[in-house]
C-alpha positions as CSV (number, residue, x, y, z in Angstrom):
1,Q,51.9,-67.9,30.2
2,G,51.8,-68.1,26.4
3,P,49.5,-65.9,24.6
4,I,45.9,-66.7,23.7
5,S,45.2,-67.8,20.3
6,G,43.1,-69.5,17.7
7,V,40.1,-71.0,19.0
8,N,40.5,-70.1,22.5
9,K,40.6,-66.1,21.2
10,E,36.4,-66.9,21.2
11,I,35.7,-68.7,24.4
12,A,32.6,-67.3,26.1
13,V,33.4,-66.1,29.6
14,L,31.1,-65.0,32.2
15,Q,31.9,-63.1,35.0
16,C,29.8,-62.0,38.1
17,H,30.1,-60.0,40.7
18,G,28.8,-58.4,44.0
19,D,28.6,-54.9,44.1
20,C,28.6,-55.1,48.3
21,D,31.6,-57.7,48.2
22,P,33.6,-56.7,51.1
23,L,36.7,-59.3,50.1
24,V,37.2,-58.5,46.2
25,P,35.9,-54.8,45.8
26,L,33.8,-54.5,42.7
27,M,36.7,-52.2,40.8
28,F,38.9,-55.3,40.9
29,G,36.1,-57.0,38.8
30,S,35.7,-54.1,36.9
31,L,39.6,-54.6,35.9
32,T,39.5,-57.9,35.8
33,V,36.8,-58.1,32.9
34,E,38.5,-55.1,31.5
35,K,41.7,-56.9,31.1
36,L,40.1,-60.4,29.7
37,K,38.5,-57.8,26.6
38,T,42.1,-57.1,25.5
39,M,42.8,-61.4,25.3
40,I,39.8,-62.7,24.0
41,N,37.2,-61.5,21.5
42,P,35.3,-58.7,23.8
43,A,32.1,-59.5,22.4
44,N,31.7,-63.1,24.1
45,V,32.8,-61.4,27.3
46,T,29.9,-60.8,29.7
47,F,30.1,-59.2,33.3
48,R,27.3,-59.1,35.4
49,T,27.1,-57.5,38.8
50,Y,24.2,-58.0,41.2
51,S,22.9,-55.4,43.3
52,G,23.5,-55.7,47.4
53,M,25.1,-59.0,46.6
54,M,28.5,-59.8,48.7
55,H,31.2,-62.2,48.6
56,S,28.2,-65.3,47.7
57,S,25.4,-65.9,45.6
58,C,22.2,-65.3,44.9
59,I,19.5,-66.8,42.8
60,E,19.3,-64.1,40.0
61,E,23.2,-65.0,39.5
62,M,22.2,-68.7,39.6
63,M,20.0,-68.1,36.9
64,D,22.2,-66.3,34.8
65,I,24.8,-68.9,35.4
66,K,22.3,-71.7,34.2
67,Q,21.5,-69.5,31.1
68,F,25.0,-69.3,30.1
69,I,25.8,-73.4,30.6
70,D,22.5,-74.0,28.7
71,K,23.7,-71.6,25.7
72,H,27.2,-72.9,25.6
73,L,27.8,-76.0,26.7
74,P,26.2,-79.1,25.0
75,P,23.5,-81.1,26.8
76,V,24.2,-84.0,29.0
77,D,22.4,-87.2,28.6
């Protein structure tokens, strides 16, 4: 695909990963976030891990996602 340029280089990214995920090992999440940081502004990339979380979600992750959405997306009326 084409290179990332312009406003897309400043996009905010939240990547979440459980440290006990048996389907997608944490190492792959770490490699992915490092690659993202070479493609877009690394200051805009957040990588969160969740202790004991498998290939699922948890309340802490959902709260982090809510905070990310509230910060980066306009409110819906």
